[in-house]
N, C-alpha and C positions, 0 to 999 in steps of 0.2 A: 676457820679458814681453810679450804681445802683448793686441790685444784689439776686439773686435767690429765697433767704429766707429768711424770719423773721428777722429782725433786730438784733434780739437777739445771734442769730448764729453766727454773726460777732461783737459783744459788747465786745474789745478788754478791757473795764476797769474794767470788771467784772473778779474776776478768778475762773479758770478753774476747779469747786469742783469732782478732781478726786480721787482716790489712791493715783497715781504718785503724784502731789499736795502735798498733805497732808504729804508726807514724801521727798518732794524734796529738795536738797541739794541748798545752797544760789547760787544765782548770782553772773558770776562774778564782780568782785570789779569795783567801781566807774565807774559805767556806769550811762549815763545821756540821757537824748533825746536831740537831733538835737534843738539847742537853738541858732544859730546867721546862720549867709550866710558863707558857708562854700565849702571849696571844696576839691578834691581826684582825682585820676587818675581811679580808678573802683570802680562804687555803686553798692551796690548788695540787692535788696529790696528784703526782705522776710529772718526774722532770724531760720531756721527750717536746718533741717539737708543738703539741697541743697545749702542755700545761705552758712551756716556755712562753710561747707567743701570748694566752693568754696574761701570763705576766707580765712581760713586756708592757703590752698593750693598757694592761691596766695600772702599769702605774707609770707610765709615760704620757698617755694619752687623756687618761682620767685620777690623775695623782691620787690611789687607792694604796690604801695600806696591805701589800701582799705577800704572804710566804708561799713556796714552792718545796712539798715534800716529794724526793726519791727516795726507792727503794734501796739505790745502788750511788754509782756517780752518775753525772746529769750527762743523757745521753745515752747511758747502761741499757735502753728496752731497744726497740726496737729503732726509735731514733739514729742510733749512734752505729746499727749494725747493720741496715739493708743496701740493698743495689748501688742507690744513689739514682733513682733515676726520678727527675721531676716532671712529669707526665701526666695523662689522664684518659679515661677515669677513675675514679673512687667508689666504682659499682660491677657488680658480676651481672647485671641485666642488660640484653641488648640495648640501643634503643630504641628500636620499634615496641621491645616490649617496654621499657618504661614510658615510652607516649602512650600504650595501651592502658596502663597503671593510672600514671597521672598526669597526663594530658598533655600535648606540644607543650605551653608556655611554658609549664614549671616543669619541662625537660628544660627545653632553653632558658631558662633561670640554672639550672644545674648544671649545663656546660657553660655559661657565663663565670658561675661561681668557679669550676673546676680552672677555665681560665685565666683568674683575676687571681685564685691562687697561687699561679705559677706568674703570674705579674708580682704576686705579691712578694715572693721568695728573691726574686729579681731588686726588690726594691728594700726589702732587710737587708741584702746585702750590702747595698750602697748607702744607704740611707745609716745605718748604722757600723759599717767600717767591716762586716764580715768577709773573707776572706776562705769560699767555700769550694775553690778546686772546679768553677763550671766550666765546660766543656759542650760542644755540637750545639746543631742549631737547629734543633728540633730530636722524634722519637721516632723510629723505624719497629717495623711489625715485619716481621718474615714467613711468608706461606712456608710449611716443612713441609709439606706434600704438594705435589702436582695438584689436587682438587682442593684444595684451601687459598688456592688466588681469588676463586671466585666472591670466595667470603671477605676479603681486602677490597676488592672493585665497588661492591654493596656500602662498606665503610665509609671507603674514600668517597663516596656519591654522598650517600647522608652528613657526614661532617661539614662537607662544602655548602650543600643544598641547605639544608637546617638551619647552622649555627655558625659559618661561615668563615670556618677553619680550612687553612690552606693545605692542600694534600699533593703529593705526586705520587701513580703506580712504576715500579719499572717490574720488566718481563725477568726470567732468570738470568738471560744475556744480560740484560740491561744493566741489573743489579749486580753482576759478578765485574764487570767492569767501573763500580761505579763504590759499592761497599767490599763485599766478599763474597766467595763462592762455599759451598761444604755440599755436604750431604742431604742436608735437612735445608736446601736454599731452592726454591722455584716463583721468585718473585718476593715483591717489597713495596709496604708500604710507608712513605715518609710523610708523618705530620708534623707540620710545622707549628708545634707549640713544646718546651722545654726545653729541656736539656739535662744532662749528667752533672752531679758534682759530690763532694768527699761528704756524703754525713753525717758523720760526727763531727767535723770541722766545722760545718754550718747548726751541727745541736750544741756544740760550747759554743759557738761565736753567737748564738740566740740567750747562752745563759750570761754571759759575758755582758751583753748589752741591757737583759733584763736587770740583772744587777746593777749596770751603770747605771740607770732610770731609779733605782729603789726599790725593786724588789729584793726579798730575801731570801734564798736556797739553802734545803738543807739537804745534803746528801745524806747517803746512808741512813737516811728515818723512814720504814718501814711503817704503815701505820697498820698497828697489830689491833687497835681497837676503836670503835667510832659511839661514842656517847651521845646523847644528848639531855640538855637542864637547861632550865629557865631562856628559851631561845635561841640557846648558842649550841654550836657543834665542836666538840670537843675531841679531837684524834691524838691516840694514845701512840707513840713509838716506844722502842726499845728504851730510848734516853731520855723522854720528858712527854710534853703532851704541849698542843696548840689547841687554842680555842679560838674561833671565829666565827661571823655572824651568818658567814656565805662559805659556802665549798663548792669547789670547781674536778669532777671527776676527770681526771684524765691519764687514764693507766690502760685504753684498748687492748690490745690481745694479753695482756699480764696483768687484768682483771680478775684477782681471785672470786671465788664461790664463799658469803658472808661477809663482803666488804661493809656493803648495804644491799639489804633485801633487796630493791627494787634492781639492781644490775643482776641478779641472782639467774641465770639459765637463757640471760640474753647474747651471748657472745660466743662465737665456736672461733676458739686462737685451734689455728695450722702451723704444724711447723715449715720454716723454708730452709732450705741448707744453701751455701757458698763460698765454694774452691776458686784460687787463685792459684796463678802461676805463677813461678819465676819472670823475670823479663825475656820477653820474646825478640830474637834479633830480626834485622831486615830481610833474611832471606826464610824465615819463618813466618813472618808476616807475609810474604810475596807465597808462599810456598798458596795460602788461602787466598789469596789475590785480596788480603786486609787493608779498606782504605779510607775507613769510618772512625769519627769520636764518637757517633751519636749511642745512645744506648738502646738494647734491639731486645723485642720479648717479639717469640714464635708463638703461631696458632695455635699450639697444642692448649688443651684446656689443663693439663699440669703443665703450665711453660716451661719452657728454659727462658732462662732471660740473662744478657751477657754482652758486657762490653769490654773494651782497652780502656787502661787504666794509664795516666801518663807519663810512669814509666815503662810503658810497655808489658806491664803484667797485665793478663787474661781475667775477667772474672767471668765464673759461668754460675749459675744459681740456678734452682731445682725447689720444690715441694719436698717436703723431708716424711718420714715416720711419722706415726701416729700416737708413739709411747713415750718418746723421751727419753728411753731411757738411754744411756752411756753405749752399750752393744748396739742396740740400734741404730743412733747414729753413726759408728763406725763403717756402719754394714754401708749406714745413706752414700756416708764417704766415697765408697768403694765403690758403687754404683753411679755415683756423678762421675767421678774418674773416668768412668770406661763412658758412659754417656758423652763426655766431650770430648773426646776422643774417635767417637763413631759418627759425630756430628763435624768433628774437625781432624781429619784422618793423620794430617800432615802434624799436629802436636800431640798426639797418641803418646809418646815418652815424655812428653816436657813435667818438667818436675812440681809438684806441686808445693806455694809456697805454706798457704795458709786455708784451714778448715770453721767454718763456724757456722751454727745456727740460727735460731730465733722466731720470734712469735709473730707473726700475722692475723689479723681479728677479719672473720665476715659474722656475718647475721645473718637472721632466716629469711628478711628480707633483700639480699642481696646488696643493702644500700647501707650509707652511715647514720648513724642514730644521733643528731644533736637537738638540746632542749635543755628544759628545765623540770621537774620530778612536780608532776599534779600534787602526791600526797604528800613534799616535803620540797618546800616551794624555795627554802635557803639553796639546795642544791642545783647544778648544772653539770651537761655531762656531754660527752662526744666520744664516738666512738664506731669501729665499723668500718675501717676505710680500705678493704679488698686488697690486701699489699699495694696499693698507693697511695699513702699517707704522705711523699714528699711536699705534694705541693696542697694537698687537704689539711691536713693538719695544722699547721701554720694559718692557713684561712678561717678555721673551724675554731681556733684559738683566740683569733681575733674578734671575730661573730660573737662568740660567748662575752667577750672582754666587755663589750658593746651591750650586752642580754642584762650582763651581770648591773650593771649600770643605770639602767633603764633608756637609752641612748635611741634603743632598736626596740622594734617590738619581733616578737617569733617568727611572727607570718611578714612583714617584711622584712628580716634579716635571713628568712633560710627558706629555701627553695622547698617544694611539699617532697619532695624527695629524698631529702634527708632531716627533714622537722619529724622530730619527737621519737619515743626510741622504739627499741625493734621487738618485734614480737619475742616474746617465749620461747624455748623450743618444746616441742611435746617429749615429756621422758629424757626430762637433759641431761639425766645421768648415762644415759646414751648416745653422747655427742660424738664420741671417740669412735663408735661403731660408725655412725652417720659419715664421719670420714672415714675411714675405711671402704665404705662401700661405695661412698661417692668416689673416691683415687683407684678404685677397683674398677670403676664401670670409666670412667676416665680414660686413664689407663688403656683398656681395648680398643675403645673409640678412637682414641689421636691416634692409634696404629691402624686406622682405615682410611690412608689418605686419600 
């Protein structure tokens, strides 16, 4: 198996030095790596939101014997290190482009599924007793330049007219009184869907719930080889093997080439980086007129995303480098710190407490891919959340559980927008160069405000 980035990005033996890990809850009790030759009905590869949700729903709702194989600790991947934005949509297609490709009805189904995913996160917290630190009453998108407010007006109109989502627009002066002010604040759109959360607490809570409902979780059990014999799958790890009739692949941006030929060349992982500051004082918050607990993205293609954390630390994220080398990561950290200071000048010299990075997952179609392999019908998959998987991944995990047991058909369970595999990238080995070209173009156009 091989990877597109430097090996350090995939090193599951090292802790993620994130703000979330510093305050992480203890893992579920009694977890152990796979250490023998064992078997189950359904094996899940990946211990993030998708895999844990699939395992939880398979065990709880359908009584299935299910095990999860995770390369690191539970929530080691994107699920435990993202910014904690539970919002929509998990696609980089505009609403109009989605309608043109899939039709209005299927676009509406997709957005309904996205809203259902937000409701599912809320319901899982309530039903399974997961304390995931929910904050805010929606999500905000901020125009980063004066010419970008028109985009927000068009988005607000479409979200409300087509999908019935409540939205509120604020001009720059209005938003400075209710949200914040900065050098890149020229009005904002509030979407009354979603909230902020602690992503690692949610992942660990899902793991505990899945275990309590009967699923078996194996951390530090990377799949090294995938064999087939007598109609069963045999997943080989460093410590043992797991035989299963059916397999769910839930590795998203951390999917390695060679895991299964059906997934080679279909995902485009990209690095995303986050810094957090020390807790800000009341005077420092007042200097930027900060008044909101909602998570925020701006209108850049290479977006900045940020939020105030419960202890008044500030989280600021941006896309990362295209190599994954440690030295390039250090340069990206310095760049992000400069950009934080440029956007929020009064916080230019605030101490940075944490820096970390991880992989988000794009597809050639710019939409998620969920379904069952035609050539290997014992295998199901979900990937391609486009940096918006907090609501989407638990939803796809539940959808996969229903598909695996035959409770629903793919046609009824999945909107066409996300049904079926993503197209392969042409000349897949050049994917890092595709990223470099796209990032260069986006940086130039983002500055044309």
